[in-house]
N, C-alpha and C positions, 0 to 999 in steps of 0.2 A: 319162815326163812330168817336165819340169823345174819345180821350184817357183820362184815369183817371189820374189826376194830382197827382204826388207823394207828400209826405210831404216836408216841408221846410228842415227838417233834411236829408231826403233821397236825395233831390236835392243838398244840400250842400256837402254831402259825395261824390256824383257822380262828382260834379264839382271839388272838391279837388282831387279826384282820376284821372279824365280824363283830367283836366286842361283847358277845353274850353267849351263854350256854344255850339259850333259846334258839339263837341263830345258828349255832353249831349243829344243834339237833335238826333244824329245818334243812340245813345244807346236806346233812347225811341221811335225811329222811327217816329219822328216828325220833322217839319221844324225848321230851325235855328230861325226864327222869333217867333215861338211858344215857343221854349226852352227859348229864351231871355225873352219873356213875363212871362213865369212861374217864371224865376229867379227874374225878376223885381218885380212881384207881391209878391214873398216870401221875398223880401227885401235883396236878395243876391247880393252883389257887384261883378260884373263879370270882369270889366275892367275900367281903368281910362284913359281918353283921355290924350295923352302925350302933353307936352308943344310944342309950335311951334318950338322952337329951337331943342328940342329932335327929333321931327318928321322930321324936315329938315335934321338933321344928318343921321337919318335912311333912308330917301329918297335917299340921296347921296350914302349911303352904298349899298342900294338895287336897285339902278338904277331907282328910281322913279316908282317902280312897286308895285301897290296896292296889288296884290296877295302875294308877298313876304313880304311886310310890314304887311299885315293882319296875315300871318303865324307867324311872329315874335311876334306880340302883342296878338296872339290867338283870333283874331276877323275875321269877314268875309272880303273878299276883298272890298265889298261894304262899310263897316264901315270905312276901311282904306282910301278908295277913298273919302268918305265924309269928313273925317278929313283933307285930303289934300286940298280938295275944300274949306273947311271952313277957312283954313289958307292961301289960295291963292297959294298953291304949285301945280305946273303943273305935271300931270302924264306923263309917258313916252308914247308918242303917238304910238310908235311901238308896244306896248302891245295891243293897240286897234286893230291895223292891224293884229296882230297875232291871236286875238280872231276871226276875220272874216275868217282867213284861216282855223280855226277849224270848221267853221259852216258846219253842215251836210246838206245833200239834204233835200228838203221839205218832201219827203216821209220818210226818216230816222228820221227826227225831229218829224213828226206826230206820228210815231210808238213809239218813245221813250217817247213823251208827254203822249200818251195813257197809256203806261206801268207805268209811274210815276204819274199818276192821274192828269195830267195837272198842276203840281206844279212847278213853275218857279225856286224855290229854289233847288228842286231835279234835275231838268233838268240842271241847271247851274252846280251843283255838279257833275253830270254824265259827262258832257263835259269839266269839269275843267275850267269854265269861271264864271264870276261874275253873280249875279242875274240880274243886269241891262242888261247884254249882252243876257242872256237866254230870258229875257222878250222881248227885242227888236226883237230877232229872231222869237219868237212866234207871236208877233204882226205883223211883216213883212210878215209872211206866213199865217196870218189870222187864227191862231190856238187859240182856246179858252183858257183862263187862269183861273184856279180855285183859286190858292193861291200864294201869294208872300209877301214879307216884305213891307207892305203898308206904314209904317211910314216914310220911306226914299226912297223907290224904285221909286215911280212915279216921284219924283223930280229928282232923279239921272238919270233916263232914259231920261227925257226931256232934261237935260243938256248934256247927252251923245250924243243924237241925234243932238243937235245944234252945236256940235264941228266940 
C-alpha cells in the first residue's frame, strides 16, 4: 500500500515541528529513506554535511560513534557513518562489536522481520542498530528483504562486511 504524499507545506511544517527526517518518517509511518525522498522531491533542505574539521571535533566528543553523531546532527547513523567514511574518519570498532552483541536469535529476527514487513530500516530501528547492521543480520540469516535505503546502504554494507 502506497502512502499518499503530503504537500510540501505540510512536510515543511512537520519537519520544523519534529526536527528530523527520522521523526517525519515515524509520524507518517514510512521508512526514513521514503521520508528523505519526499523531502528531497519537495525541495526541503533537511541537513547540511558538516565540514571535515567540524565532524572530526564531534567524532572526538562522541567517541567516534555514528549513532551518537547521527543523533547530534539529526540524521541516521548510516548517514553519519557515510560522512565519516567520506572524510576518512575511522569509526569506533567497539560499536560494531556491541551491535553484534545485540543480535537476536534467527527465530527472533525472523519473527520481528515478519512483523515489520521485512523492512531493514524498521528492523534496525527496533533493535537500535544501523540499517547496514540490520541488513547484514537479515542477509546472514537468509531472510528476505523488502525495503532499505538503497542509495547508500548497499555500499555501506559491503564496506562494513569487509572491515
